[in-house]
C-alpha positions as CSV (number, residue, x, y, z in Angstrom):
1,M,-0.5,-9.4,-8.2
2,P,0.1,-10.0,-12.1
3,E,-3.6,-10.6,-12.2
4,L,-4.9,-7.6,-10.5
5,E,-2.9,-5.6,-12.9
6,R,-4.2,-6.9,-15.7
7,R,-7.4,-6.6,-15.1
8,W,-7.1,-3.0,-13.4
9,G,-5.0,-1.9,-15.9
10,N,-2.8,-0.2,-12.5
11,I,0.0,-1.8,-11.6
12,L,0.3,1.1,-8.4
13,A,-2.9,-0.2,-7.7
14,A,-2.5,-3.4,-7.3
15,R,0.2,-3.2,-5.3
16,R,-1.0,-0.7,-2.7
17,Y,-4.2,-3.0,-3.0
18,R,-1.4,-5.8,-1.3
19,L,-0.5,-3.5,1.1
20,V,-4.1,-3.2,2.5
21,V,-4.4,-7.0,2.9
22,E,-0.8,-6.9,4.4
23,A,-2.2,-4.2,7.0
24,I,-5.4,-6.4,7.5
25,G,-3.6,-9.2,8.0
26,H,-1.1,-7.3,10.8
27,V,-3.5,-5.4,12.5
28,W,-6.8,-7.1,12.6
29,P,-7.6,-9.0,15.8
30,D,-8.6,-12.4,14.8
31,P,-9.0,-13.7,11.6
32,F,-10.8,-11.8,9.0
33,A,-14.2,-13.7,8.5
34,V,-15.7,-13.8,4.5
35,A,-19.6,-14.9,4.2
36,P,-19.8,-18.1,2.1
37,P,-20.9,-17.5,-1.1
38,C,-24.6,-19.2,-0.5
39,C,-25.0,-16.8,2.1
40,P,-27.1,-14.0,1.7
41,R,-25.7,-11.8,4.1
42,V,-22.0,-10.4,4.3
43,S,-20.1,-10.8,7.8
44,F,-19.3,-8.4,10.0
45,D,-15.7,-8.1,8.9
46,E,-16.7,-7.4,5.4
47,A,-19.3,-4.9,6.6
48,L,-16.8,-2.9,8.5
49,L,-14.2,-3.4,5.9
50,A,-16.7,-1.7,3.3
51,G,-17.6,1.1,6.0
52,V,-13.4,1.9,6.7
53,V,-12.5,1.7,2.4
54,I,-15.6,4.8,1.8
55,A,-14.2,6.5,4.9
56,A,-10.6,6.4,4.0
57,G,-11.9,6.9,0.3
58,A,-13.6,10.2,1.5
59,R,-11.0,11.6,3.7
60,D,-12.9,11.0,6.7
61,R,-10.8,10.2,9.6
62,V,-13.2,10.7,12.1
63,Q,-15.8,8.5,11.1
64,F,-12.8,5.9,10.2
65,D,-11.5,6.1,13.8
66,W,-15.4,6.0,15.1
67,L,-15.7,2.7,13.4
68,T,-12.0,0.8,14.5
69,A,-11.5,2.7,17.7
70,E,-12.8,-0.1,19.4
71,M,-11.0,-2.7,17.6
72,L,-7.4,-1.1,16.8
73,G,-5.3,0.8,18.4
74,S,-4.0,4.3,17.5
75,D,-1.0,2.6,16.0
76,A,-2.5,0.0,14.4
77,R,-5.6,2.9,12.7
78,E,-3.3,4.7,11.5
79,M,-1.4,1.9,9.2
80,L,-4.7,0.5,8.1
81,Y,-6.0,4.0,7.6
82,G,-2.6,5.5,5.6
83,A,-3.4,1.8,3.3
84,L,-6.1,2.3,2.5
85,E,-6.0,5.8,1.7
86,N,-2.9,5.4,-0.6
87,F,-5.1,2.3,-2.6
88,V,-8.1,4.8,-3.2
89,R,-5.8,7.5,-4.9
90,A,-4.1,4.6,-6.9
91,R,-7.2,3.2,-8.0
92,A,-8.9,7.3,-8.8
93,P,-5.7,8.3,-10.8
94,G,-6.4,12.6,-10.6
95,R,-7.9,12.5,-7.4
96,V,-6.6,15.2,-5.1
């Protein structure tokens, strides 16, 4: 947390990022897979996370639900979407 706060210069974003990580750990059905640094491609989980972050950032709940519906129940989707949306808003202050 202190390192993210220092790098981003945004305490709220760092705290909300922590909530995103906790939500992922809580709702993701399997351990989150990260491709090794030598791999030229991202893992399925990394690609999915990028898609859901983009959807939450655009406030596109339909796309978010479409991406996660097979994997997550409605409560889990609600928790993750809320955490991502709050993080994105904190990273982009002034965005309504």
